[in-house]
N, CA and C atoms of all chains as a GROMACS GRO file, in nm:
protein
  621
    1MET      N    1   0.092  -0.120  -0.007
    1MET     CA    2   0.001  -0.011   0.014
    1MET      C    3   0.078   0.122   0.015
    2LYS      N    4   0.199   0.120   0.088
    2LYS     CA    5   0.267   0.241   0.108
    2LYS      C    6   0.341   0.254  -0.035
    3GLN      N    7   0.376   0.150  -0.100
    3GLN     CA    8   0.438   0.152  -0.237
    3GLN      C    9   0.369   0.223  -0.341
    4LYS      N   10   0.222   0.212  -0.333
    4LYS     CA   11   0.111   0.249  -0.430
    4LYS      C   12   0.123   0.409  -0.387
    5ILE      N   13   0.113   0.444  -0.270
    5ILE     CA   14   0.110   0.591  -0.211
    5ILE      C   15   0.238   0.664  -0.293
    6LEU      N   16   0.353   0.589  -0.240
    6LEU     CA   17   0.470   0.654  -0.302
    6LEU      C   18   0.476   0.666  -0.455
    7ILE      N   19   0.438   0.572  -0.538
    7ILE     CA   20   0.428   0.584  -0.673
    7ILE      C   21   0.331   0.697  -0.727
    8GLY      N   22   0.222   0.699  -0.642
    8GLY     CA   23   0.120   0.790  -0.691
    8GLY      C   24   0.168   0.930  -0.669
    9ALA      N   25   0.249   0.961  -0.544
    9ALA     CA   26   0.313   1.069  -0.502
    9ALA      C   27   0.404   1.107  -0.622
   10CYS      N   28   0.495   1.023  -0.646
   10CYS     CA   29   0.604   1.060  -0.750
   10CYS      C   30   0.545   1.101  -0.898
   11CYS      N   31   0.439   1.022  -0.935
   11CYS     CA   32   0.382   1.058  -1.050
   11CYS      C   33   0.312   1.201  -1.053
   12PHE      N   34   0.258   1.236  -0.940
   12PHE     CA   35   0.205   1.369  -0.919
   12PHE      C   36   0.300   1.477  -0.959
   13VAL      N   37   0.418   1.459  -0.849
   13VAL     CA   38   0.513   1.559  -0.853
   13VAL      C   39   0.578   1.569  -1.015
   14SER      N   40   0.602   1.454  -1.060
   14SER     CA   41   0.646   1.463  -1.206
   14SER      C   42   0.553   1.525  -1.307
   15ALA      N   43   0.427   1.504  -1.297
   15ALA     CA   44   0.327   1.570  -1.362
   15ALA      C   45   0.334   1.732  -1.340
   16MET      N   46   0.329   1.755  -1.215
   16MET     CA   47   0.332   1.908  -1.167
   16MET      C   48   0.461   1.973  -1.237
   17THR      N   49   0.574   1.901  -1.214
   17THR     CA   50   0.689   1.973  -1.253
   17THR      C   51   0.690   1.982  -1.398
   18LEU      N   52   0.646   1.888  -1.478
   18LEU     CA   53   0.645   1.886  -1.600
   18LEU      C   54   0.550   2.024  -1.648
   19ALA      N   55   0.432   2.033  -1.589
   19ALA     CA   56   0.315   2.132  -1.616
   19ALA      C   57   0.408   2.261  -1.598
   20GLY      N   58   0.482   2.270  -1.478
   20GLY     CA   59   0.564   2.423  -1.443
   20GLY      C   60   0.660   2.432  -1.554
   21CYS      N   61   0.719   2.332  -1.605
   21CYS     CA   62   0.818   2.363  -1.698
   21CYS      C   63   0.776   2.411  -1.831
   22ALA      N   64   0.662   2.348  -1.853
   22ALA     CA   65   0.589   2.367  -1.982
   22ALA      C   66   0.557   2.506  -1.968
   23SER      N   67   0.467   2.551  -1.870
   23SER     CA   68   0.420   2.686  -1.857
   23SER      C   69   0.537   2.791  -1.870
   24ASP      N   70   0.652   2.767  -1.800
   24ASP     CA   71   0.756   2.843  -1.817
   24ASP      C   72   0.803   2.888  -1.957
   25VAL      N   73   0.787   2.771  -2.049
   25VAL     CA   74   0.844   2.790  -2.176
   25VAL      C   75   0.738   2.842  -2.269
   26ILE      N   76   0.625   2.780  -2.245
   26ILE     CA   77   0.509   2.811  -2.354
   26ILE      C   78   0.442   2.958  -2.331
   27ILE      N   79   0.383   2.971  -2.206
   27ILE     CA   80   0.310   3.071  -2.174
   27ILE      C   81   0.375   3.190  -2.129
   28PHE      N   82   0.385   3.308  -2.192
   28PHE     CA   83   0.449   3.410  -2.154
   28PHE      C   84   0.351   3.488  -2.058
   29TYR      N   85   0.234   3.504  -2.072
   29TYR     CA   86   0.132   3.565  -1.992
   29TYR      C   87  -0.013   3.583  -2.050
   30PRO      N   88  -0.103   3.571  -1.970
   30PRO     CA   89  -0.230   3.606  -2.043
   30PRO      C   90  -0.234   3.724  -2.136
   31LYS      N   91  -0.274   3.715  -2.253
   31LYS     CA   92  -0.231   3.826  -2.336
   31LYS      C   93  -0.333   3.958  -2.308
   32ALA      N   94  -0.457   3.947  -2.272
   32ALA     CA   95  -0.544   4.052  -2.227
   32ALA      C   96  -0.490   4.105  -2.101
   33ASP      N   97  -0.454   4.041  -2.008
   33ASP     CA   98  -0.401   4.104  -1.894
   33ASP      C   99  -0.273   4.180  -1.916
   34ALA      N  100  -0.182   4.146  -1.996
   34ALA     CA  101  -0.070   4.204  -2.035
   34ALA      C  102  -0.088   4.334  -2.100
   35ALA      N  103  -0.189   4.347  -2.191
   35ALA     CA  104  -0.223   4.445  -2.270
   35ALA      C  105  -0.283   4.548  -2.168
   36LYS      N  106  -0.353   4.520  -2.093
   36LYS     CA  107  -0.424   4.599  -1.992
   36LYS      C  108  -0.318   4.669  -1.893
   37ALA      N  109  -0.213   4.599  -1.872
   37ALA     CA  110  -0.109   4.635  -1.781
   37ALA      C  111  -0.019   4.743  -1.852
   38ALA      N  112   0.010   4.699  -1.979
   38ALA     CA  113   0.073   4.788  -2.076
   38ALA      C  114   0.027   4.921  -2.084
   39ASP      N  115  -0.105   4.910  -2.101
   39ASP     CA  116  -0.182   5.035  -2.128
   39ASP      C  117  -0.171   5.121  -2.005
   40THR      N  118  -0.183   5.076  -1.900
   40THR     CA  119  -0.154   5.143  -1.772
   40THR      C  120  -0.025   5.230  -1.763
   41VAL      N  121   0.079   5.156  -1.804
   41VAL     CA  122   0.221   5.198  -1.818
   41VAL      C  123   0.209   5.314  -1.913
   42ILE      N  124   0.159   5.296  -2.027
   42ILE     CA  125   0.164   5.378  -2.153
   42ILE      C  126   0.069   5.514  -2.106
   43ASP      N  127  -0.034   5.493  -2.034
   43ASP     CA  128  -0.120   5.605  -2.020
   43ASP      C  129  -0.047   5.704  -1.920
   44ASP      N  130   0.026   5.628  -1.826
   44ASP     CA  131   0.104   5.688  -1.721
   44ASP      C  132   0.217   5.812  -1.798
   45ILE      N  133   0.249   5.747  -1.906
   45ILE     CA  134   0.361   5.814  -1.998
   45ILE      C  135   0.287   5.934  -2.066
   46PHE      N  136   0.199   5.889  -2.130
   46PHE     CA  137   0.103   5.986  -2.208
   46PHE      C  138   0.040   6.102  -2.108
   47GLY      N  139   0.045   6.082  -1.976
   47GLY     CA  140  -0.014   6.163  -1.884
   47GLY      C  141  -0.169   6.171  -1.894
   48ILE      N  142  -0.225   6.033  -1.943
   48ILE     CA  143  -0.365   6.020  -1.924
   48ILE      C  144  -0.404   5.961  -1.797
   49ALA      N  145  -0.468   6.028  -1.723
   49ALA     CA  146  -0.521   5.991  -1.589
   49ALA      C  147  -0.632   5.875  -1.599
   50PRO      N  148  -0.625   5.779  -1.495
   50PRO     CA  149  -0.709   5.666  -1.513
   50PRO      C  150  -0.861   5.724  -1.490
   51PRO      N  151  -0.966   5.644  -1.545
   51PRO     CA  152  -1.089   5.720  -1.531
   51PRO      C  153  -1.158   5.708  -1.395
   52GLN      N  154  -1.189   5.821  -1.332
   52GLN     CA  155  -1.233   5.814  -1.190
   52GLN      C  156  -1.398   5.752  -1.181
   53LYS      N  157  -1.413   5.683  -1.052
   53LYS     CA  158  -1.527   5.620  -1.045
   53LYS      C  159  -1.608   5.691  -0.940
   54ASN      N  160  -1.744   5.671  -0.951
   54ASN     CA  161  -1.843   5.739  -0.854
   54ASN      C  162  -1.819   5.884  -0.853
   55VAL      N  163  -1.791   5.944  -0.959
   55VAL     CA  164  -1.794   6.102  -0.957
   55VAL      C  165  -1.899   6.148  -1.049
   56THR      N  166  -1.987   6.195  -0.991
   56THR     CA  167  -2.116   6.247  -1.054
   56THR      C  168  -2.120   6.389  -1.014
   57PRO      N  169  -2.203   6.450  -1.125
   57PRO     CA  170  -2.234   6.604  -1.096
   57PRO      C  171  -2.268   6.636  -0.945
   58ALA      N  172  -2.366   6.555  -0.881
   58ALA     CA  173  -2.404   6.549  -0.761
   58ALA      C  174  -2.298   6.561  -0.681
   59ASN      N  175  -2.204   6.465  -0.668
   59ASN     CA  176  -2.079   6.440  -0.589
   59ASN      C  177  -1.982   6.576  -0.590
   60VAL      N  178  -1.984   6.621  -0.718
   60VAL     CA  179  -1.893   6.729  -0.753
   60VAL      C  180  -1.948   6.847  -0.676
   61ASN      N  181  -2.087   6.868  -0.697
   61ASN     CA  182  -2.161   6.978  -0.621
   61ASN      C  183  -2.134   6.983  -0.474
   62GLN      N  184  -2.151   6.864  -0.400
   62GLN     CA  185  -2.139   6.861  -0.267
   62GLN      C  186  -1.996   6.895  -0.217
   63GLU      N  187  -1.893   6.841  -0.291
   63GLU     CA  188  -1.755   6.885  -0.264
   63GLU      C  189  -1.742   7.036  -0.256
   64THR      N  190  -1.800   7.097  -0.379
   64THR     CA  191  -1.780   7.254  -0.390
   64THR      C  192  -1.847   7.305  -0.258
   65VAL      N  193  -1.976   7.248  -0.220
   65VAL     CA  194  -2.047   7.338  -0.105
   65VAL      C  195  -1.959   7.310   0.012
   66LYS      N  196  -1.901   7.192   0.048
   66LYS     CA  197  -1.831   7.178   0.152
   66LYS      C  198  -1.691   7.269   0.168
   67LYS      N  199  -1.643   7.308   0.051
   67LYS     CA  200  -1.531   7.383   0.034
   67LYS      C  201  -1.584   7.534   0.083
   68MET      N  202  -0.744   0.539   0.277
   68MET     CA  203  -0.631   0.532   0.187
   68MET      C  204  -0.670   0.660   0.075
   69ASN      N  205  -0.806   0.672   0.057
   69ASN     CA  206  -0.836   0.793  -0.015
   69ASN      C  207  -0.804   0.936   0.055
   70LYS      N  208  -0.812   0.935   0.184
   70LYS     CA  209  -0.795   1.049   0.260
   70LYS      C  210  -0.641   1.077   0.237
   71ILE      N  211  -0.563   0.979   0.255
   71ILE     CA  212  -0.424   0.978   0.244
   71ILE      C  213  -0.371   1.057   0.115
   72LEU      N  214  -0.438   0.999   0.008
   72LEU     CA  215  -0.402   1.047  -0.133
   72LEU      C  216  -0.459   1.195  -0.136
   73PHE      N  217  -0.560   1.239  -0.072
   73PHE     CA  218  -0.626   1.347  -0.080
   73PHE      C  219  -0.526   1.456  -0.002
   74VAL      N  220  -0.476   1.420   0.102
   74VAL     CA  221  -0.377   1.506   0.194
   74VAL      C  222  -0.263   1.516   0.095
   75ILE      N  223  -0.209   1.414   0.050
   75ILE     CA  224  -0.072   1.418  -0.031
   75ILE      C  225  -0.105   1.525  -0.148
   76GLY      N  226  -0.215   1.503  -0.224
   76GLY     CA  227  -0.224   1.578  -0.339
   76GLY      C  228  -0.244   1.738  -0.288
   77LEU      N  229  -0.320   1.743  -0.171
   77LEU     CA  230  -0.332   1.890  -0.143
   77LEU      C  231  -0.196   1.960  -0.107
   78VAL      N  232  -0.117   1.900  -0.044
   78VAL     CA  233   0.022   1.931  -0.001
   78VAL      C  234   0.096   1.989  -0.123
   79PHE      N  235   0.108   1.875  -0.242
   79PHE     CA  236   0.187   1.926  -0.340
   79PHE      C  237   0.116   2.022  -0.427
   80TYR      N  238  -0.030   2.029  -0.431
   80TYR     CA  239  -0.075   2.131  -0.493
   80TYR      C  240  -0.043   2.277  -0.431
   81SER      N  241  -0.043   2.282  -0.301
   81SER     CA  242  -0.023   2.391  -0.231
   81SER      C  243   0.116   2.441  -0.260
   82ILE      N  244   0.219   2.359  -0.279
   82ILE     CA  245   0.356   2.393  -0.307
   82ILE      C  246   0.357   2.437  -0.450
   83TYR      N  247   0.319   2.371  -0.543
   83TYR     CA  248   0.335   2.393  -0.676
   83TYR      C  249   0.264   2.519  -0.727
   84THR      N  250   0.143   2.524  -0.689
   84THR     CA  251   0.034   2.635  -0.757
   84THR      C  252   0.109   2.782  -0.737
   85PRO      N  253   0.157   2.810  -0.625
   85PRO     CA  254   0.230   2.929  -0.631
   85PRO      C  255   0.346   2.967  -0.725
   86ALA      N  256   0.416   2.853  -0.730
   86ALA     CA  257   0.539   2.855  -0.815
   86ALA      C  258   0.494   2.870  -0.960
   87MET      N  259   0.371   2.807  -0.988
   87MET     CA  260   0.344   2.819  -1.125
   87MET      C  261   0.285   2.957  -1.169
   88ALA      N  262   0.216   3.006  -1.052
   88ALA     CA  263   0.152   3.139  -1.079
   88ALA      C  264   0.252   3.251  -1.103
   89GLN      N  265   0.364   3.242  -1.059
   89GLN     CA  266   0.479   3.324  -1.071
   89GLN      C  267   0.527   3.341  -1.233
   90THR      N  268   0.486   3.246  -1.318
   90THR     CA  269   0.518   3.265  -1.456
   90THR      C  270   0.460   3.347  -1.526
   91GLU      N  271   0.350   3.403  -1.478
   91GLU     CA  272   0.259   3.505  -1.540
   91GLU      C  273   0.341   3.656  -1.526
   92ALA      N  274   0.354   3.717  -1.619
   92ALA     CA  275   0.432   3.870  -1.624
   92ALA      C  276   0.341   3.962  -1.561
   93ASN      N  277   0.377   4.035  -1.484
   93ASN     CA  278   0.322   4.155  -1.430
   93ASN      C  279   0.384   4.281  -1.493
   94LEU      N  280   0.313   4.351  -1.614
   94LEU     CA  281   0.387   4.424  -1.679
   94LEU      C  282   0.360   4.589  -1.595
   95GLY      N  283   0.262   4.582  -1.502
   95GLY     CA  284   0.250   4.682  -1.432
   95GLY      C  285   0.331   4.712  -1.320
   96ILE      N  286   0.420   4.597  -1.304
   96ILE     CA  287   0.506   4.610  -1.191
   96ILE      C  288   0.573   4.718  -1.178
   97ASP      N  289   0.606   4.757  -1.058
   97ASP     CA  290   0.698   4.908  -1.022
   97ASP      C  291   0.801   4.890  -0.931
   98SER      N  292   0.927   4.950  -0.977
   98SER     CA  293   1.036   4.954  -0.880
   98SER      C  294   1.072   5.086  -0.882
   99PRO      N  295   1.172   5.124  -0.800
   99PRO     CA  296   1.227   5.253  -0.795
   99PRO      C  297   1.290   5.288  -0.942
  100SER      N  298   1.368   5.200  -1.009
  100SER     CA  299   1.435   5.213  -1.146
  100SER      C  300   1.316   5.222  -1.228
  101ILE      N  301   1.209   5.148  -1.245
  101ILE     CA  302   1.095   5.166  -1.345
  101ILE      C  303   1.030   5.300  -1.320
  102ALA      N  304   1.002   5.327  -1.195
  102ALA     CA  305   0.948   5.483  -1.170
  102ALA      C  306   1.017   5.585  -1.223
  103VAL      N  307   1.160   5.590  -1.214
  103VAL     CA  308   1.245   5.689  -1.277
  103VAL      C  309   1.241   5.674  -1.415
  104ILE      N  310   1.229   5.570  -1.480
  104ILE     CA  311   1.226   5.561  -1.658
  104ILE      C  312   1.083   5.611  -1.685
  105LYS      N  313   0.970   5.571  -1.611
  105LYS     CA  314   0.845   5.619  -1.673
  105LYS      C  315   0.857   5.753  -1.654
  106LYS      N  316   0.903   5.838  -1.537
  106LYS     CA  317   0.907   5.977  -1.522
  106LYS      C  318   0.980   6.035  -1.626
  107SER      N  319   1.098   5.986  -1.678
  107SER     CA  320   1.178   6.034  -1.786
  107SER      C  321   1.099   6.039  -1.910
  108LEU      N  322   1.034   5.940  -1.940
  108LEU     CA  323   0.957   5.906  -2.066
  108LEU      C  324   0.851   6.014  -2.071
  109ALA      N  325   0.777   6.020  -1.952
  109ALA     CA  326   0.643   6.123  -1.934
  109ALA      C  327   0.704   6.266  -1.951
  110THR      N  328   0.804   6.302  -1.896
  110THR     CA  329   0.859   6.438  -1.914
  110THR      C  330   0.892   6.456  -2.051
  111ARG      N  331   0.947   6.370  -2.139
  111ARG     CA  332   0.994   6.406  -2.285
  111ARG      C  333   0.860   6.396  -2.357
  112MET      N  334   0.754   6.327  -2.340
  112MET     CA  335   0.643   6.310  -2.424
  112MET      C  336   0.589   6.434  -2.468
  113PRO      N  337   0.584   6.553  -2.388
  113PRO     CA  338   0.509   6.674  -2.451
  113PRO      C  339   0.604   6.739  -2.549
  114ILE      N  340   0.742   6.732  -2.531
  114ILE     CA  341   0.846   6.756  -2.636
  114ILE      C  342   0.822   6.687  -2.789
  115LEU      N  343   0.784   6.540  -2.752
  115LEU     CA  344   0.779   6.468  -2.865
  115LEU      C  345   0.642   6.459  -2.947
  116LYS      N  346   0.538   6.526  -2.864
  116LYS     CA  347   0.416   6.505  -2.914
  116LYS      C  348   0.384   6.588  -3.068
  117PRO      N  349   0.488   6.701  -3.065
  117PRO     CA  350   0.453   6.782  -3.202
  117PRO      C  351   0.513   6.711  -3.307
  118LEU      N  352   0.615   6.645  -3.271
  118LEU     CA  353   0.706   6.560  -3.372
  118LEU      C  354   0.648   6.456  -3.439
  119PHE      N  355   0.546   6.385  -3.329
  119PHE     CA  356   0.458   6.273  -3.371
  119PHE      C  357   0.353   6.338  -3.480
  120GLU      N  358   0.311   6.454  -3.410
  120GLU     CA  359   0.179   6.511  -3.507
  120GLU      C  360   0.225   6.550  -3.640
  121SER      N  361   0.356   6.603  -3.654
  121SER     CA  362   0.407   6.652  -3.799
  121SER      C  363   0.465   6.529  -3.860
  122HIS      N  364   0.451   6.400  -3.809
  122HIS     CA  365   0.498   6.289  -3.895
  122HIS      C  366   0.652   6.280  -3.925
  123SER      N  367   0.709   6.374  -3.819
  123SER     CA  368   0.873   6.362  -3.835
  123SER      C  369   0.918   6.250  -3.764
  124ILE      N  370   0.848   6.186  -3.654
  124ILE     CA  371   0.879   6.070  -3.600
  124ILE      C  372   0.774   5.971  -3.589
  125GLY      N  373   0.781   5.847  -3.560
  125GLY     CA  374   0.689   5.742  -3.564
  125GLY      C  375   0.691   5.624  -3.474
  126LEU      N  376   0.603   5.558  -3.435
  126LEU     CA  377   0.633   5.428  -3.350
  126LEU      C  378   0.649   5.316  -3.415
  127THR      N  379   0.765   5.254  -3.381
  127THR     CA  380   0.801   5.120  -3.442
  127THR      C  381   0.710   5.025  -3.373
  128ARG      N  382   0.720   4.894  -3.449
  128ARG     CA  383   0.635   4.774  -3.394
  128ARG      C  384   0.690   4.717  -3.277
  129ASP      N  385   0.841   4.749  -3.237
  129ASP     CA  386   0.897   4.669  -3.129
  129ASP      C  387   0.900   4.786  -3.010
  130GLY      N  388   0.804   4.879  -3.001
  130GLY     CA  389   0.808   4.982  -2.897
  130GLY      C  390   0.898   5.068  -2.877
  131LEU      N  391   0.969   5.111  -2.973
  131LEU     CA  392   1.075   5.232  -2.992
  131LEU      C  393   1.000   5.341  -3.084
  132ILE      N  394   1.075   5.434  -3.115
  132ILE     CA  395   1.036   5.557  -3.202
  132ILE      C  396   1.161   5.578  -3.316
  133GLN      N  397   1.124   5.639  -3.396
  133GLN     CA  398   1.197   5.656  -3.508
  133GLN      C  399   1.179   5.784  -3.595
  134ILE      N  400   1.309   5.841  -3.644
  134ILE     CA  401   1.276   5.962  -3.708
  134ILE      C  402   1.218   5.898  -3.852
  135MET      N  403   1.108   5.977  -3.905
  135MET     CA  404   1.057   5.924  -4.027
  135MET      C  405   1.099   6.023  -4.152
  136LYS      N  406   1.071   6.156  -4.123
  136LYS     CA  407   1.100   6.266  -4.221
  136LYS      C  408   1.189   6.361  -4.156
  137PRO      N  409   1.317   6.335  -4.180
  137PRO     CA  410   1.427   6.459  -4.118
  137PRO      C  411   1.396   6.588  -4.181
  138ASP      N  412   1.330   6.575  -4.315
  138ASP     CA  413   1.323   6.706  -4.394
  138ASP      C  414   1.209   6.787  -4.332
  139ASN      N  415   1.120   6.731  -4.244
  139ASN     CA  416   1.023   6.809  -4.174
  139ASN      C  417   1.092   6.882  -4.066
  140ILE      N  418   1.194   6.838  -4.027
  140ILE     CA  419   1.272   6.916  -3.880
  140ILE      C  420   1.336   7.020  -3.948
  141HIS      N  421   1.347   7.139  -3.890
  141HIS     CA  422   1.440   7.249  -3.920
  141HIS      C  423   1.577   7.192  -3.908
  142PRO      N  424   1.681   7.236  -3.976
  142PRO     CA  425   1.803   7.178  -3.982
  142PRO      C  426   1.872   7.210  -3.855
  143THR      N  427   1.832   7.324  -3.795
  143THR     CA  428   1.903   7.359  -3.654
  143THR      C  429   1.861   7.280  -3.554
  144GLU      N  430   1.724   7.239  -3.575
  144GLU     CA  431   1.681   7.138  -3.457
  144GLU      C  432   1.691   6.985  -3.459
  145ARG      N  433   1.752   6.969  -3.593
  145ARG     CA  434   1.765   6.814  -3.636
  145ARG      C  435   1.859   6.728  -3.512
  146ARG      N  436   1.945   6.807  -3.468
  146ARG     CA  437   2.074   6.727  -3.386
  146ARG      C  438   1.981   6.700  -3.244
  147ASN      N  439   1.916   6.792  -3.234
  147ASN     CA  440   1.801   6.793  -3.091
  147ASN      C  441   1.726   6.689  -3.093
  148VAL      N  442   1.673   6.662  -3.227
  148VAL     CA  443   1.550   6.568  -3.225
  148VAL      C  444   1.620   6.429  -3.228
  149GLU      N  445   1.745   6.427  -3.292
  149GLU     CA  446   1.824   6.295  -3.292
  149GLU      C  447   1.846   6.253  -3.147
  150MET      N  448   1.885   6.347  -3.073
  150MET     CA  449   1.933   6.325  -2.938
  150MET      C  450   1.807   6.281  -2.857
  151LEU      N  451   1.701   6.362  -2.865
  151LEU     CA  452   1.574   6.327  -2.806
  151LEU      C  453   1.532   6.194  -2.837
  152VAL      N  454   1.522   6.137  -2.966
  152VAL     CA  455   1.491   6.011  -3.008
  152VAL      C  456   1.577   5.905  -2.949
  153ASP      N  457   1.712   5.930  -2.949
  153ASP     CA  458   1.798   5.819  -2.892
  153ASP      C  459   1.797   5.826  -2.746
  154ASP      N  460   1.766   5.935  -2.668
  154ASP     CA  461   1.740   5.940  -2.534
  154ASP      C  462   1.606   5.846  -2.506
  155ASP      N  463   1.501   5.863  -2.592
  155ASP     CA  464   1.371   5.822  -2.554
  155ASP      C  465   1.387   5.667  -2.573
  156ASN      N  466   1.462   5.622  -2.690
  156ASN     CA  467   1.466   5.468  -2.711
  156ASN      C  468   1.533   5.400  -2.612
  157LYS      N  469   1.662   5.486  -2.547
  157LYS     CA  470   1.725   5.416  -2.439
  157LYS      C  471   1.643   5.393  -2.314
  158ASP      N  472   1.564   5.492  -2.306
  158ASP     CA  473   1.461   5.472  -2.190
  158ASP      C  474   1.355   5.350  -2.222
  159ARG      N  475   1.297   5.358  -2.332
  159ARG     CA  476   1.218   5.248  -2.362
  159ARG      C  477   1.300   5.115  -2.344
  160ALA      N  478   1.401   5.112  -2.392
  160ALA     CA  479   1.471   4.977  -2.404
  160ALA      C  480   1.481   4.930  -2.256
  161THR      N  481   1.523   5.028  -2.162
  161THR     CA  482   1.572   5.013  -2.016
  161THR      C  483   1.422   4.970  -1.942
  162LEU      N  484   1.320   5.042  -1.982
  162LEU     CA  485   1.180   5.020  -1.927
  162LEU      C  486   1.144   4.874  -1.928
  163TYR      N  487   1.154   4.812  -2.083
  163TYR     CA  488   1.143   4.672  -2.096
  163TYR      C  489   1.215   4.593  -2.018
  164ARG      N  490   1.338   4.615  -2.049
  164ARG     CA  491   1.439   4.539  -1.962
  164ARG      C  492   1.422   4.526  -1.810
  165GLU      N  493   1.387   4.647  -1.754
  165GLU     CA  494   1.360   4.636  -1.609
  165GLU      C  495   1.227   4.561  -1.566
  166ILE      N  496   1.140   4.580  -1.655
  166ILE     CA  497   1.016   4.512  -1.595
  166ILE      C  498   1.034   4.361  -1.633
  167ALA      N  499   1.096   4.316  -1.723
  167ALA     CA  500   1.134   4.188  -1.730
  167ALA      C  501   1.218   4.116  -1.607
  168ARG      N  502   1.301   4.226  -1.577
  168ARG     CA  503   1.413   4.171  -1.447
  168ARG      C  504   1.332   4.173  -1.336
  169ALA      N  505   1.225   4.277  -1.325
  169ALA     CA  506   1.139   4.279  -1.195
  169ALA      C  507   1.050   4.157  -1.171
  170ASN      N  508   1.022   4.094  -1.299
  170ASN     CA  509   0.938   3.985  -1.305
  170ASN      C  510   1.031   3.839  -1.281
  171GLY      N  511   1.168   3.883  -1.274
  171GLY     CA  512   1.238   3.755  -1.272
  171GLY      C  513   1.274   3.681  -1.390
  172ARG      N  514   1.248   3.764  -1.510
  172ARG     CA  515   1.227   3.674  -1.631
  172ARG      C  516   1.308   3.757  -1.734
  173PRO      N  517   1.425   3.799  -1.724
  173PRO     CA  518   1.515   3.870  -1.828
  173PRO      C  519   1.493   3.811  -1.978
  174ASP      N  520   1.449   3.690  -1.989
  174ASP     CA  521   1.443   3.648  -2.134
  174ASP      C  522   1.306   3.679  -2.176
  175TRP      N  523   1.227   3.742  -2.114
  175TRP     CA  524   1.081   3.798  -2.150
  175TRP      C  525   1.115   3.928  -2.224
  176GLU      N  526   1.232   3.985  -2.244
  176GLU     CA  527   1.246   4.122  -2.292
  176GLU      C  528   1.179   4.133  -2.422
  177ALA      N  529   1.210   4.046  -2.500
  177ALA     CA  530   1.172   4.052  -2.661
  177ALA      C  531   1.020   4.050  -2.673
  178ASP      N  532   0.955   3.962  -2.564
  178ASP     CA  533   0.814   3.944  -2.583
  178ASP      C  534   0.753   4.081  -2.524
  179LEU      N  535   0.815   4.144  -2.410
  179LEU     CA  536   0.764   4.250  -2.362
  179LEU      C  537   0.779   4.390  -2.455
  180LYS      N  538   0.892   4.376  -2.541
  180LYS     CA  539   0.885   4.488  -2.640
  180LYS      C  540   0.795   4.470  -2.763
  181ARG      N  541   0.759   4.355  -2.778
  181ARG     CA  542   0.656   4.342  -2.897
  181ARG      C  543   0.521   4.374  -2.832
  182THR      N  544   0.493   4.339  -2.711
  182THR     CA  545   0.364   4.359  -2.644
  182THR      C  546   0.351   4.524  -2.640
  183PHE      N  547   0.470   4.575  -2.592
  183PHE     CA  548   0.445   4.720  -2.563
  183PHE      C  549   0.442   4.781  -2.712
  184GLY      N  550   0.499   4.739  -2.799
  184GLY     CA  551   0.509   4.797  -2.938
  184GLY      C  552   0.351   4.780  -2.980
  185GLU      N  553   0.284   4.697  -2.964
  185GLU     CA  554   0.143   4.671  -3.017
  185GLU      C  555   0.043   4.776  -2.934
  186ARG      N  556   0.079   4.786  -2.801
  186ARG     CA  557   0.012   4.862  -2.705
  186ARG      C  558   0.031   5.022  -2.750
  187TRP      N  559   0.144   5.066  -2.780
  187TRP     CA  560   0.195   5.206  -2.786
  187TRP      C  561   0.116   5.230  -2.919
  188ILE      N  562   0.112   5.164  -3.036
  188ILE     CA  563   0.044   5.174  -3.139
  188ILE      C  564  -0.105   5.191  -3.110
  189ASN      N  565  -0.165   5.096  -3.046
  189ASN     CA  566  -0.311   5.105  -3.000
  189ASN      C  567  -0.344   5.225  -2.938
  190ARG      N  568  -0.266   5.261  -2.840
  190ARG     CA  569  -0.287   5.376  -2.751
  190ARG      C  570  -0.270   5.526  -2.826
  191ALA      N  571  -0.204   5.503  -2.930
  191ALA     CA  572  -0.138   5.644  -3.012
  191ALA      C  573  -0.264   5.708  -3.066
  192PRO      N  574  -0.258   5.846  -3.061
  192PRO     CA  575  -0.383   5.931  -3.120
  192PRO      C  576  -0.358   5.881  -3.292
  193THR      N  577  -0.494   5.914  -3.338
  193THR     CA  578  -0.488   5.896  -3.482
  193THR      C  579  -0.393   6.000  -3.555
  194GLY      N  580  -0.360   5.957  -3.659
  194GLY     CA  581  -0.275   6.057  -3.750
  194GLY      C  582  -0.126   6.036  -3.720
  195TRP      N  583  -0.090   5.948  -3.623
  195TRP     CA  584   0.070   5.934  -3.583
  195TRP      C  585   0.109   5.836  -3.696
  196MET      N  586   0.245   5.838  -3.713
  196MET     CA  587   0.294   5.720  -3.802
  196MET      C  588   0.320   5.610  -3.721
  197ILE      N  589   0.276   5.495  -3.776
  197ILE     CA  590   0.316   5.373  -3.725
  197ILE      C  591   0.365   5.280  -3.796
  198GLU      N  592   0.422   5.177  -3.751
  198GLU     CA  593   0.490   5.052  -3.834
  198GLU      C  594   0.384   4.953  -3.797
  199ASP      N  595   0.337   4.885  -3.902
  199ASP     CA  596   0.240   4.775  -3.884
  199ASP      C  597   0.328   4.646  -3.860
  200ALA      N  598   0.227   4.532  -3.840
  200ALA     CA  599   0.287   4.412  -3.798
  200ALA      C  600   0.382   4.360  -3.930
  201ALA      N  601   0.343   4.392  -4.061
  201ALA     CA  602   0.436   4.366  -4.151
  201ALA      C  603   0.573   4.446  -4.185
  202GLY      N  604   0.582   4.545  -4.085
  202GLY     CA  605   0.692   4.642  -4.123
  202GLY      C  606   0.661   4.759  -4.202
  203VAL      N  607   0.542   4.764  -4.246
  203VAL     CA  608   0.505   4.873  -4.333
  203VAL      C  609   0.454   5.010  -4.259
  204TRP      N  610   0.522   5.132  -4.280
  204TRP     CA  611   0.477   5.245  -4.216
  204TRP      C  612   0.350   5.304  -4.281
  205LYS      N  613   0.260   5.342  -4.188
  205LYS     CA  614   0.158   5.394  -4.231
  205LYS      C  615   0.082   5.494  -4.150
  206LYS      N  616  -0.006   5.593  -4.170
  206LYS     CA  617  -0.071   5.676  -4.084
  206LYS      C  618  -0.183   5.608  -3.993
  207LYS      N  619  -0.185   5.622  -3.872
  207LYS     CA  620  -0.287   5.556  -3.799
  207LYS      C  621  -0.419   5.618  -3.829
   0.00000   0.00000   0.00000
């Protein structure tokens, strides 16, 4: 029984190692994520601010009133 | 028996999964050197924009810039523009190298250059000169 477990564990480790090696070689990164991250870097350089969330005319007016 | 196998599997999964996750590049990764290069590129961009708009310079497909029409540049300014383009290309090359290094994968530099090349062209305003995937220069 122990021998079977050991063989199973060895097979699992081998498979995971191969999968890890393969992913290192083949997969550079998910293309969509890479494009999005590169866009952020490029927008920083272009001086384009990221879109602001939850900014509505109502919020802006409240801020102005507070000041 | 099944429980033992499950536990062994879980242990190995927890060991290997983080290691495999590290193989994905983080292009938005920041480091002091990357921040300095980005700032240098951002500072130079307003000076380069009129040159892009006049088609004197263009974006290459590998994430660099190139002088397109030297005749569009006043002779007294030509040397300055050449220096600007050289400096910008040095910064761009360093940026891609540093991002690859920060990811622990210097061998990804060529892939990063290509990806940034595509994205620079995608983000560039209409009318700028760009080099397409076939190496042909055209107006965006």
